[in-house]
C-alpha positions as CSV (number, residue, x, y, z in Angstrom):
1,M,100.9,123.3,102.6
2,T,104.4,122.9,101.0
3,A,107.4,124.1,103.0
4,K,109.2,127.3,101.7
5,S,112.6,127.3,100.6
6,R,115.3,129.5,98.9
7,I,118.2,128.4,96.9
8,V,121.1,130.9,96.3
9,V,124.2,130.3,94.1
10,E,127.1,132.5,94.4
11,S,130.5,132.9,92.5
12,N,133.2,135.0,93.8
13,G,130.9,136.8,96.1
14,T,128.4,137.7,93.2
15,V,124.9,136.1,93.3
16,V,124.5,134.1,90.0
17,C,121.1,132.7,90.5
18,T,118.1,132.4,93.0
19,A,115.3,129.9,93.0
20,E,112.7,128.6,95.4
21,Q,112.2,124.9,95.1
22,E,114.8,123.5,92.6
23,L,117.4,124.5,90.1
24,T,119.2,122.6,87.4
25,I,123.0,123.0,86.6
26,G,124.4,122.0,83.2
27,T,126.1,123.3,80.0
28,R,123.0,123.7,77.8
29,T,120.8,126.8,77.7
30,G,117.6,126.1,79.5
31,C,119.4,125.3,83.0
32,D,119.0,127.4,85.7
33,I,122.8,127.4,86.1
34,V,124.7,127.4,82.8
35,V,128.5,126.6,83.2
36,E,131.1,126.4,80.5
37,D,132.7,123.1,81.3
38,A,134.1,120.4,79.0
39,V,133.6,117.5,81.6
40,M,129.9,118.6,82.7
41,A,126.9,117.1,81.0
42,D,124.3,119.1,79.3
43,R,121.7,118.7,82.2
44,H,124.1,117.5,85.0
45,C,122.3,117.6,88.2
46,R,119.3,119.0,90.1
47,I,119.1,120.4,93.5
48,Q,115.6,120.4,94.9
49,F,113.6,121.0,98.4
50,D,110.8,118.7,99.7
51,G,111.3,119.4,103.3
52,T,115.2,118.9,103.0
53,F,117.4,119.9,100.3
54,H,118.5,116.9,97.9
55,L,120.9,116.4,95.1
56,R,119.8,114.3,92.1
57,D,122.2,113.3,89.4
58,L,120.6,113.5,86.0
59,G,122.5,110.6,84.3
60,S,125.6,112.2,83.7
61,V,128.6,110.2,82.4
62,T,131.3,111.7,84.8
63,G,129.0,111.6,87.8
64,T,128.3,113.8,90.6
65,W,130.5,113.6,93.6
66,L,129.6,114.4,97.2
67,N,132.3,114.9,100.0
68,G,134.8,112.9,97.8
69,R,132.4,110.2,97.1
70,R,130.2,109.3,94.0
71,A,126.7,110.5,94.9
72,P,123.8,108.2,94.7
73,A,121.0,108.9,92.4
74,F,119.3,110.9,95.1
75,A,121.2,112.2,98.0
76,E,120.5,114.6,100.9
77,L,122.5,117.6,101.5
78,T,124.1,118.9,104.8
79,D,125.6,122.2,105.8
80,G,129.3,122.5,104.8
81,C,129.2,119.5,102.4
82,E,131.2,119.8,99.0
83,I,129.8,118.9,95.6
84,V,132.0,118.2,92.7
85,I,130.5,118.3,89.2
86,G,132.6,118.3,86.0
87,T,135.7,120.7,87.0
88,C,133.8,122.8,89.3
89,R,132.9,122.7,93.0
90,L,130.2,123.9,95.0
91,V,130.2,124.4,98.9
92,A,126.9,124.2,100.5
93,K,125.7,126.4,103.4
94,I,122.1,125.6,104.9
95,A,120.3,127.9,107.2
96,Q,116.8,128.7,108.5
97,Q,115.6,132.3,108.3
98,G,112.2,133.3,109.3
99,G,110.7,129.9,108.7
100,V,112.3,129.7,105.2
101,A,114.9,127.0,104.7
102,S,117.9,128.5,102.8
103,L,120.7,126.9,100.8
104,T,123.6,128.9,99.6
105,L,126.1,127.5,97.1
106,E,129.5,128.9,96.5
107,L,130.5,127.9,92.8
108,Q,134.2,127.6,92.2
109,R,134.9,127.2,88.5
110,G,137.9,125.2,87.5
111,A,138.3,123.6,90.8
112,F,139.4,120.2,89.3
113,W,143.4,120.3,89.8
114,W,145.7,118.0,88.0
115,T,149.4,117.4,87.7
116,K,151.3,118.0,84.3
117,P,153.1,115.0,82.9
118,G,156.8,115.1,83.6
119,K,156.8,118.6,85.4
120,G,155.7,117.8,88.9
121,V,153.8,120.9,89.2
122,F,150.1,121.6,89.3
123,D,147.9,123.4,86.6
124,N,144.2,124.1,86.3
125,D,143.7,123.7,82.6
126,P,140.8,121.4,82.4
127,D,140.5,121.4,78.7
128,A,144.0,120.2,78.1
129,M,143.4,117.5,80.8
130,V,140.4,116.4,78.7
131,R,142.0,116.4,75.5
132,S,144.8,114.3,76.7
133,E,142.8,111.7,78.3
134,V,139.7,111.6,76.4
135,G,141.0,112.0,72.7
136,F,141.7,109.2,70.4
137,G,144.4,107.8,72.9
138,R,148.0,108.5,73.5
139,Y,149.1,104.9,72.3
140,P,149.0,104.0,68.6
141,L,146.8,100.6,69.2
142,L,144.4,102.7,71.4
143,H,144.3,105.5,68.9
144,L,143.6,103.1,65.8
145,L,140.7,101.2,68.1
146,N,139.3,104.6,68.9
147,R,139.2,105.7,65.4
148,T,137.5,102.4,64.2
149,A,134.8,102.6,66.8
150,A,134.2,106.3,65.8
151,V,133.6,105.2,62.3
152,A,131.3,102.3,63.2
153,A,129.3,104.5,65.5
154,L,129.0,107.0,62.5
155,V,127.6,104.4,60.4
156,L,125.3,103.4,63.1
157,L,124.0,106.6,63.5
158,V,123.2,107.4,59.9
159,A,121.5,104.1,59.8
160,A,119.5,104.9,62.8
161,V,118.6,108.2,61.4
162,L,117.4,106.6,58.1
163,F,115.8,103.4,59.3
164,A,113.4,103.0,62.0
165,S,113.9,99.3,62.4
166,V,117.6,100.2,63.5
167,F,116.8,103.3,65.6
168,E,114.1,102.0,67.8
169,P,115.9,98.9,69.4
170,L,118.8,101.1,70.4
171,V,116.8,103.8,72.1
172,E,115.5,103.3,75.7
173,A,114.6,107.0,76.6
174,G,112.9,106.3,79.9
175,P,109.4,105.0,81.2
176,L,106.5,106.2,79.1
177,A,103.6,108.1,80.9
178,P,100.9,105.7,82.1
179,P,98.5,106.4,79.3
180,H,101.0,105.9,76.5
181,R,102.4,102.7,78.2
182,Y,98.7,101.4,78.3
183,V,98.2,102.2,74.6
184,R,101.6,100.7,73.6
185,D,100.9,97.3,75.5
186,L,97.4,97.3,73.8
187,A,98.9,97.2,70.5
188,A,98.9,93.4,70.4
189,N,95.3,93.0,71.4
190,T,92.7,95.7,71.3
191,T,89.7,93.3,72.1
192,G,86.9,95.1,74.2
193,V,88.6,98.5,74.4
194,H,87.1,101.9,73.6
195,A,87.3,102.6,69.7
196,R,89.3,105.7,70.2
197,V,91.7,103.8,72.5
198,A,92.0,101.0,69.8
199,K,92.7,103.7,67.0
200,C,95.5,104.9,69.1
201,A,96.9,101.4,69.8
202,Q,96.9,100.7,66.0
203,I,98.8,103.9,65.5
204,A,101.5,102.9,68.2
205,K,101.6,99.5,66.5
206,E,102.1,100.7,62.9
207,Q,104.4,103.8,63.6
208,G,106.4,102.8,66.9
209,C,108.4,105.8,68.1
210,A,107.3,107.8,64.9
211,A,103.8,108.0,66.3
212,C,105.1,110.8,68.6
213,H,108.6,111.6,67.4
214,E,109.9,113.2,64.3
215,R,113.6,113.0,63.5
216,G,115.1,116.3,63.7
217,N,112.0,118.1,64.6
218,G,111.2,116.6,68.0
219,T,107.6,116.0,68.8
220,P,105.4,118.2,66.6
221,M,101.9,119.2,67.5
222,Q,100.5,117.3,64.5
223,R,101.8,113.9,66.0
224,C,100.0,114.5,69.2
225,M,96.8,115.3,67.3
226,Q,96.9,111.8,65.6
227,C,95.3,110.5,69.2
228,H,94.2,113.7,70.8
229,D,92.2,115.3,68.0
230,D,89.4,115.4,70.3
231,L,91.0,118.2,72.2
232,Q,90.0,120.7,69.6
233,I,86.6,119.0,68.4
234,E,83.2,120.3,69.8
235,P,81.9,119.1,72.0
236,T,84.6,116.6,73.1
237,R,87.4,119.4,73.5
238,R,88.7,119.2,77.1
239,H,92.3,120.7,77.2
240,P,92.4,123.0,80.1
241,F,94.1,125.7,78.0
242,L,91.9,125.4,74.8
243,G,88.8,127.1,76.2
244,D,87.7,128.1,72.6
245,G,88.7,124.8,71.0
246,T,91.5,126.4,68.9
247,L,95.0,125.7,68.7
248,G,95.6,129.5,67.7
249,A,98.0,132.0,68.8
250,L,98.1,132.9,72.5
251,P,99.9,136.1,73.6
252,G,103.2,135.3,75.2
253,V,103.2,131.5,74.1
254,D,105.0,130.0,71.2
255,T,102.4,128.0,69.1
256,G,104.7,126.5,66.6
257,A,105.2,122.9,65.6
258,G,106.2,122.1,69.3
259,F,103.1,123.7,71.1
260,C,102.3,120.6,73.0
261,S,105.9,120.1,74.2
262,I,105.9,123.6,75.8
263,C,104.3,122.0,78.9
264,H,104.4,118.3,78.1
265,R,107.2,115.6,78.3
266,D,107.2,111.9,78.2
267,H,109.6,109.2,79.2
268,E,109.6,110.4,82.6
269,G,106.9,108.0,84.1
270,S,104.1,109.9,85.6
271,S,105.6,113.3,85.5
272,F,104.2,114.3,82.2
273,L,104.4,118.0,82.9
274,K,107.3,120.2,82.8
275,A,108.3,122.4,85.8
276,E,107.6,125.4,83.4
277,S,104.0,124.4,83.2
278,A,103.3,125.7,86.7
279,A,103.8,129.1,85.6
280,L,100.4,128.7,83.5
281,V,98.3,127.1,86.2
282,G,95.9,129.7,87.7
283,K,98.0,132.6,86.2
284,C,95.7,134.0,83.3
285,E,98.4,136.8,82.7
286,A,100.9,134.2,81.7
287,C,99.1,134.0,78.2
288,H,96.6,136.7,78.2
289,G,98.3,139.7,80.1
290,D,95.9,141.7,82.1
291,V,92.5,140.0,82.3
292,D,89.4,140.7,84.6
293,R,89.2,137.4,86.1
294,N,86.1,138.2,88.2
295,A,84.1,139.2,85.0
296,L,85.3,135.9,83.5
297,I,83.9,134.1,86.5
298,G,80.7,135.9,86.5
299,K,80.1,135.3,83.0
300,A,76.6,133.4,82.4
301,P,77.2,129.7,83.0
302,L,77.0,127.3,80.3
303,A,73.9,125.5,79.8
304,S,74.1,121.9,81.3
305,P,74.3,119.3,78.5
306,A,71.2,117.3,78.3
307,P,71.0,114.6,81.1
308,R,71.0,110.8,80.4
309,T,68.8,108.0,81.8
310,R,70.7,105.8,84.1
311,P,69.8,102.5,85.9
312,H,70.4,102.6,89.5
313,S,70.5,100.2,92.6
314,S,67.0,98.9,93.8
315,I,68.0,99.7,97.3
316,R,66.2,102.2,99.2
317,F,68.9,104.1,100.8
318,P,67.5,106.9,103.0
319,H,70.3,109.7,103.0
320,D,68.2,111.9,105.3
321,R,68.9,109.2,107.9
322,H,72.4,108.9,107.4
323,T,73.8,112.3,107.1
324,N,73.3,113.2,110.6
325,G,77.1,113.3,111.5
326,M,78.2,110.2,109.6
327,R,81.1,110.8,107.2
328,C,80.4,110.3,103.4
329,D,83.6,108.1,103.1
330,V,82.2,105.6,105.3
331,C,80.0,104.3,102.6
332,H,81.6,106.1,99.5
333,R,85.0,104.5,98.9
334,P,87.1,104.6,95.8
335,D,87.0,101.7,93.7
336,A,90.1,99.8,94.0
337,E,90.0,98.5,90.4
338,L,89.2,101.8,89.1
339,L,92.3,103.3,90.8
340,A,94.4,100.5,89.4
341,A,93.4,101.0,86.0
342,R,93.9,104.8,86.2
343,A,97.7,104.0,87.6
344,R,98.3,101.8,84.7
345,G,97.1,104.4,82.3
346,A,93.8,103.2,81.3
347,T,91.3,105.8,80.3
348,D,88.3,106.1,82.5
349,D,84.9,104.9,81.7
350,P,82.6,107.7,82.2
351,D,79.7,105.4,82.9
352,R,81.3,103.8,85.5
353,N,81.0,104.8,89.3
354,D,84.0,106.1,90.8
355,F,83.1,104.2,94.1
356,A,83.0,100.6,95.2
357,E,79.9,98.8,96.0
358,V,79.0,99.3,99.7
359,P,79.6,95.8,101.5
360,F,77.3,94.7,104.1
361,T,79.7,94.7,106.8
362,V,79.6,98.5,106.6
363,C,75.7,98.5,107.2
364,A,76.3,95.8,109.8
365,T,78.5,98.2,112.0
366,C,75.5,100.1,113.0
367,H,72.5,97.9,112.4
368,V,73.5,94.5,113.5
369,E,74.2,93.8,117.3
370,G,77.7,92.5,117.9
371,S,79.3,93.4,114.7
372,A,82.8,94.6,114.6
373,P,83.5,98.1,113.2
374,A,84.1,98.1,109.4
375,A,87.5,99.1,108.1
376,G,88.0,102.9,108.6
377,I,85.6,103.2,111.4
378,T,86.6,103.7,114.9
379,A,85.0,101.9,117.9
380,D,83.8,105.3,119.2
381,E,82.2,106.3,115.9
382,Q,80.4,102.9,115.9
383,A,79.2,103.6,119.5
384,E,78.0,107.0,118.4
385,W,76.2,105.9,115.2
386,R,74.7,102.9,117.0
387,R,73.3,105.1,119.5
388,K,71.5,107.1,116.8
389,T,70.2,104.0,115.0
390,K,68.8,102.3,117.9
391,D,65.3,102.2,116.3
392,A,66.6,100.5,113.2
393,Q,68.4,97.5,114.5
394,W,68.2,94.4,112.2
395,S,67.2,91.0,113.9
396,V,69.1,89.0,110.9
397,R,72.9,88.7,110.8
398,W,72.9,87.3,107.5
399,H,74.1,88.6,104.1
400,G,77.3,86.6,104.3
401,T,78.5,88.1,107.5
402,D,77.7,85.2,110.0
403,E,80.8,82.9,109.9
404,D,81.4,83.3,106.2
405,G,77.8,83.0,105.2
406,K,76.8,80.0,107.3
407,G,73.2,81.1,107.5
408,C,72.9,82.1,103.9
409,A,74.7,78.9,102.8
410,L,71.9,76.8,104.1
411,C,69.7,77.8,101.2
412,H,71.7,79.9,98.8
413,A,74.4,79.1,96.2
414,P,77.5,81.2,96.8
415,T,79.2,83.0,93.8
416,E,82.4,85.1,93.4
417,R,82.1,88.7,92.8
418,A,85.1,91.3,92.6
419,G,87.3,88.4,94.5
420,A,84.8,88.0,97.5
421,R,82.3,85.2,98.3
422,V,78.8,86.6,98.1
423,F,75.2,85.3,97.9
424,G,72.5,86.3,95.3
425,P,69.1,84.9,94.8
426,D,70.2,81.6,93.3
427,L,69.2,78.7,95.6
428,L,71.1,75.6,96.2
429,T,69.9,72.6,93.9
430,V,70.0,68.8,93.9
431,E,69.5,66.3,91.2
432,R,66.2,64.4,91.9
433,P,63.8,61.9,90.3
434,S,61.2,63.4,88.1
435,D,58.7,60.6,88.2
436,T,55.1,61.1,87.5
437,V,52.4,59.8,90.0
438,D,51.9,56.8,87.9
439,E,55.6,56.2,87.3
440,Y,56.1,56.5,91.1
441,A,53.3,53.9,91.8
442,A,54.6,51.4,89.0
443,Q,58.0,51.4,90.4
444,R,57.3,51.5,94.2
445,A,60.0,51.1,96.8
446,T,60.7,47.6,97.6
447,Y,62.4,45.6,100.5
448,V,63.5,42.1,101.6
449,A,63.6,40.7,104.8
450,G,65.2,37.4,106.4
451,R,63.1,34.4,106.5
452,R,60.5,34.2,109.2
453,M,59.2,30.9,110.8
454,H,56.0,32.4,111.9
455,D,56.0,29.6,114.7
456,D,53.6,31.5,117.1
457,E,51.3,32.6,114.3
458,F,51.1,29.0,112.5
459,H,50.4,27.1,115.8
460,A,47.4,29.5,116.5
461,H,46.3,29.1,112.9
462,A,46.5,25.2,112.6
463,A,44.9,24.5,115.9
464,G,46.9,21.4,116.1
465,K,46.9,20.3,112.5
466,Q,49.7,19.8,110.1
467,C,50.3,22.4,107.3
468,V,50.0,19.8,104.6
469,E,46.6,19.1,105.4
470,C,45.6,22.3,104.0
471,H,48.5,23.4,102.0
472,V,49.1,20.5,99.7
473,R,51.4,22.5,97.5
474,G,54.5,23.8,98.8
475,S,56.1,26.7,100.5
476,L,59.2,28.7,99.7
477,A,61.8,26.4,98.2
478,P,64.9,25.7,100.5
479,G,67.8,28.0,99.6
480,A,65.7,30.2,97.5
481,A,66.2,34.0,97.7
482,P,63.5,35.9,99.6
483,R,61.2,37.7,97.5
484,A,61.1,41.5,97.6
485,A,58.0,42.9,99.0
486,T,56.4,46.3,98.1
487,F,56.2,49.2,100.6
488,W,52.9,50.9,100.8
489,H,52.4,53.8,103.0
490,A,48.7,53.0,103.4
491,L,49.5,49.7,105.3
492,H,51.6,51.4,107.7
493,L,49.4,54.7,108.6
494,A,46.6,54.1,111.0
495,G,43.1,55.4,110.5
496,T,42.9,59.0,108.8
497,S,46.9,59.6,109.1
498,L,47.3,59.2,105.1
499,V,45.0,62.3,104.7
500,P,44.7,63.9,108.0
501,P,41.9,66.3,108.8
502,A,42.9,70.1,108.7
503,G,44.6,71.0,111.6
504,N,45.8,67.6,112.5
505,G,48.7,67.0,110.2
506,G,51.3,68.5,112.6
507,A,50.3,66.0,115.3
508,V,50.5,63.1,112.8
509,S,54.0,64.2,111.6
510,R,55.2,64.4,115.2
511,D,53.9,61.0,116.4
512,A,56.8,59.1,117.4
513,K,55.0,55.7,117.2
514,A,52.9,55.8,114.3
515,G,53.6,59.2,112.7
516,C,56.0,60.4,109.8
517,V,58.8,60.8,112.3
518,S,58.7,57.3,113.6
519,C,60.4,56.4,110.2
520,H,61.6,59.5,109.0
521,H,63.4,60.8,112.1
522,D,66.5,61.5,110.1
523,R,64.7,64.3,108.4
524,K,65.8,66.2,111.5
525,Q,69.4,66.3,110.4
526,A,68.9,66.4,106.7
527,K,70.4,69.6,105.2
528,A,69.4,68.9,101.6
529,L,67.2,66.4,99.8
530,R,68.5,63.1,98.9
531,S,70.3,63.1,95.6
532,A,68.9,60.9,92.6
533,A,72.4,59.3,92.3
534,E,71.7,57.7,95.7
535,G,68.4,56.0,94.5
536,A,64.8,56.9,94.1
537,F,63.5,56.2,97.7
538,A,65.0,56.9,101.1
539,W,65.0,54.0,103.4
540,G,66.0,54.3,107.0
541,A,68.6,51.6,107.7
542,D,69.9,52.7,111.0
543,E,69.0,51.2,114.5
544,A,66.5,54.2,115.3
545,A,64.5,53.8,112.0
546,Q,64.5,49.8,112.2
547,T,62.8,50.2,115.7
548,A,59.5,51.1,114.2
549,C,59.8,48.2,111.7
550,K,60.4,45.8,114.5
551,E,56.8,46.5,115.9
552,C,55.6,44.2,113.2
553,H,58.5,42.7,111.6
554,H,60.1,40.1,113.9
555,D,60.3,36.6,114.3
556,G,59.9,35.0,117.7
557,G,60.8,38.4,119.5
558,K,63.7,38.7,117.4
559,G,64.4,41.6,115.0
560,N,64.1,41.0,111.4
561,A,65.8,43.7,109.5
562,M,64.2,45.3,106.5
563,R,66.7,45.9,103.6
564,A,65.8,48.2,100.5
565,T,66.5,46.9,97.1
566,D,68.3,48.9,94.5
567,H,66.1,51.6,92.5
568,S,68.4,53.7,90.5
569,V,67.0,56.5,88.5
570,P,67.9,56.8,84.7
571,A,69.6,60.2,83.5
572,E,66.3,60.9,81.5
573,R,64.2,60.9,84.6
574,R,66.2,63.2,86.5
575,R,65.9,67.1,87.0
576,R,67.2,69.9,89.2
577,A,65.3,70.7,92.3
578,I,65.9,73.3,95.2
579,A,68.0,71.4,98.0
580,F,65.4,71.7,100.6
581,P,66.9,71.7,104.2
582,H,64.6,69.6,106.2
583,D,66.6,70.2,109.5
584,A,65.8,73.8,109.4
585,H,61.9,73.3,108.8
586,V,61.5,70.1,111.1
587,G,63.5,71.3,114.0
588,S,61.8,74.7,113.9
589,S,59.6,75.7,116.8
590,K,56.9,76.6,114.1
591,F,56.8,73.0,113.0
592,G,53.3,71.8,113.7
593,A,52.5,75.0,115.4
594,P,48.8,76.4,114.9
595,G,48.8,79.6,112.8
596,T,52.2,79.1,111.2
597,A,53.2,78.2,107.6
598,L,54.3,74.8,109.0
599,A,51.1,74.2,111.1
600,E,50.3,70.8,109.2
601,G,53.7,69.6,109.9
602,C,55.0,67.4,106.9
603,F,51.6,67.7,105.3
604,S,52.3,71.5,104.9
605,C,54.5,70.6,101.9
606,H,53.6,66.9,101.3
607,E,50.4,65.2,100.3
608,F,49.5,61.6,99.0
609,A,48.1,61.2,95.3
610,T,46.5,58.1,93.6
611,P,47.8,56.5,90.4
612,S,45.2,57.0,87.7
613,G,42.2,54.8,88.4
614,D,43.4,53.6,91.6
615,T,42.5,53.9,95.2
616,L,44.1,55.5,98.2
617,V,45.7,52.2,99.2
618,H,48.2,52.6,96.5
619,A,48.6,56.3,97.0
620,V,52.2,57.7,96.8
621,P,53.7,60.9,98.5
622,R,54.1,63.8,96.4
623,V,55.5,67.6,97.0
624,K,52.7,70.1,96.7
625,E,53.1,72.8,93.8
626,R,53.3,75.8,96.3
627,A,56.1,73.9,98.5
628,A,58.4,73.9,95.6
629,D,58.5,77.8,95.5
630,C,60.4,79.0,98.7
631,T,59.1,82.5,98.2
632,Q,55.7,81.3,99.0
633,C,57.0,81.5,102.7
634,H,60.0,83.3,102.5
635,A,59.1,86.4,100.2
636,G,60.9,89.2,101.6
637,H,62.8,86.9,104.0
638,D,60.0,87.8,106.7
639,N,60.3,84.2,108.1
640,V,64.2,84.6,108.1
641,G,65.0,88.2,109.3
642,G,61.6,89.3,110.7
643,G,60.8,91.4,107.5
644,S,63.6,93.8,108.5
645,C,65.1,93.6,104.9
646,Q,62.3,95.9,103.7
647,Q,64.0,98.7,105.5
648,C,66.4,99.1,102.6
649,H,65.0,96.9,99.9
650,P,61.8,98.5,98.4
651,K,58.6,96.7,97.3
652,A,57.8,96.3,93.6
653,P,54.4,96.3,92.2
654,G,52.9,92.8,92.2
655,V,56.0,91.3,94.1
656,A,56.5,90.9,97.9
657,D,59.8,92.9,97.5
658,S,63.3,93.0,95.8
659,F,64.1,89.5,97.1
660,A,61.2,87.9,95.3
661,L,62.0,90.4,92.6
662,A,65.4,88.8,92.1
663,A,64.3,85.4,92.3
664,R,61.0,85.4,90.1
665,V,61.5,88.4,87.8
666,A,65.3,88.0,87.2
667,E,65.2,89.9,84.0
668,A,63.2,93.0,85.2
669,A,64.9,96.1,84.5
670,L,66.6,98.1,87.5
671,P,64.8,101.4,88.1
672,T,66.2,104.5,86.4
673,R,67.0,108.1,87.0
674,S,68.3,111.3,85.4
675,W,72.0,111.7,85.5
676,P,74.4,114.2,84.1
677,A,75.9,113.8,80.6
678,S,78.9,111.8,80.3
679,N,82.0,113.8,80.6
680,G,85.6,113.5,81.8
681,F,84.9,114.2,85.6
682,S,86.4,111.8,88.0
683,H,86.5,112.0,91.8
684,A,90.1,110.9,91.9
685,S,91.5,113.6,89.5
686,P,94.0,115.8,91.1
687,G,91.8,118.9,90.9
688,H,89.0,117.4,92.9
689,T,91.2,116.2,95.8
690,G,93.5,117.7,98.0
691,T,92.9,121.4,99.5
692,D,90.9,124.2,98.0
693,L,91.8,127.9,97.4
694,E,91.8,128.6,101.1
695,G,94.0,125.6,102.0
696,K,91.0,123.6,103.4
697,T,90.5,120.0,102.7
698,I,88.1,119.4,99.7
699,T,85.0,117.6,101.1
700,C,82.1,116.4,99.3
701,T,80.1,119.5,100.3
702,V,82.2,121.5,98.1
703,C,80.2,120.4,95.0
704,H,77.2,118.6,96.5
705,D,74.3,120.5,97.9
706,E,74.5,119.3,101.7
707,A,70.9,120.4,102.3
708,A,69.4,118.5,99.3
709,T,71.4,115.3,99.9
710,A,70.4,115.2,103.5
711,A,66.8,115.6,102.6
712,A,66.9,112.9,100.1
713,K,65.0,109.8,101.1
714,T,66.0,107.4,98.2
715,L,68.8,107.2,95.7
716,A,66.8,108.4,93.1
717,D,66.2,111.5,95.1
718,T,69.8,112.4,95.8
719,P,71.0,115.4,93.5
720,V,74.1,115.0,91.3
721,P,75.9,118.3,90.4
722,D,76.3,119.0,86.7
723,E,78.5,121.5,84.8
724,G,75.9,124.2,84.8
725,R,76.8,125.2,88.3
726,G,78.7,128.3,88.7
727,M,80.8,126.8,91.3
728,C,82.7,124.7,88.9
729,R,83.6,127.7,86.7
730,A,84.8,129.8,89.8
731,C,87.1,126.9,91.1
732,H,88.5,126.1,87.6
733,V,89.4,129.7,86.3
734,Q,90.9,130.6,89.8
735,R,92.8,127.5,90.8
736,Q,93.1,125.3,87.7
737,F,92.7,126.4,84.1
738,H,90.1,127.5,81.5
739,W,86.5,126.5,81.6
740,R,85.1,125.2,78.3
């Protein structure tokens, strides 16, 4: 609560003025202390209390002096210090009485002493001093220059009054209130803003200062109504002191042309309310005299506006399992972007959530073993909440929390959201050949090898005869390039390996001598499919891959390396395909294991197809149609996280769950629920934060039904209060302002 203080001003032993928190000293009516002083400014300085007493100069020309030195813009007062303003001096005495800080100021008028020229004596006629020193000047040249400057200033003043183009560049009254500054800055570009805000920006662009100010008449209410006409229009009226929507007469309040300026001011930055307006907050008698407040509170509550239908998250969040001792602000944290928009004066979007999306790190705090506490959660709280959720631990650490999304990045493409790297349903893709079976068979992979003498084979075949006895016509011409040979899987796989019987595909795949991995061992390390830019066919050129080739392709016991020929893929025969990570599948413990999705090993996803009218000898490998859809095995990520995702992600009709829903039914509408009508409510507004009428901190349960919220099993079941609740009326009438 705000500390109590008391400020007393005395002059010649008589109390001139008393105040509680602050007082203003100057020469104009409206100041708390009005002094007739030719040197003092209209509003010279302010003394205020915010735990200690401070002195603030309000921009006077002659300045405010503290203990013989010019005081800074904001200076702390101490017991016994001397303040000089204009020709007056104030001596401060500070004391504590009964828990109340007391400041007594002894005002000494005419305390500015000066010496009469040529007489060597002191006098205290400040008016004479001012006339002598600040007149047109005691020297002829200075006198002429000052008169010339006065005439020029008068001409400029007349021009400023008559012409806005002259007036506005000369005036810098101070920083605008954030909403007004926001509208002014929008004047150059109103693309994408609310129509009402765009209208105000247009007014600011066309009228400039005249949008608010009328020369010679201050800030009339009619100027304010150019933008704020919704304050008195049903049902948008929302001004706290216009309960009936009428700008009519109120007892004790002047409702003339300057009605709005009774409480409001501008060019003071965020301080858009005058100190006088505090007398109206929660004090009905300030305007209405005696009023039966309890009868007003007990008045039949307004009917709630018709609710609207609003989409909500598909996550099945069980409040009933999270309200047992867990603070609401663990998950419900203000949206930083929304707060920044409010700070710069942008109007709130009533359809936007006040709270930011809950990051997975908050969920992981309790549900994932080894996770660090999220920001704002202590280690003790984490330990307690983990104890309560021991039956709801997740076996998966993904969602982008494992080493910056290392696990998710195996399959999913990252994206940026609100400045963070996140993963959605979009999978990593790679450019691949799009050949049909016939196109694949027609092109085929070819290879070349070094020349072979076949000495052993020829001698056994010739049985001592010369080659030319049978082969009259030739052999490979000396120096000719070796011909490319065609690679056929059927010539390299023994027996039924090309189409293994059911249940035998895993064994064929793992056979290190004659199976798939004998040549395709690199698939254990491949994190993505081969790109079409690298060619149409993969060819193992390393020592391990060539070992299998050397079983047959050798010359006299020496290796004869097989080299693939170039098979580039034209652009028109390329397509985007999922960048399948072979390493995660071939290296899995489920690869070839009976009863699993990978029981058939490589043949779980691949098969051999024959060209049109051809035989199995010329069969080419293809990817099975079902293997191109990851959700066939990973719907719900049950082969990644053990199905634990479904604790929060609900199933949808005809779809395994929301993961499959996001990947396969991308345009499906989100579920909807009933929501209160759009209004000006904001969780961040001053009236909904801080303390209540009894000085207690305002919590969520002040407005939200704690029992109903705790019983809600889904987001759709969680109750949201609306304006029909009498609680809103009681708080607003007693503490804040009228209730519409």
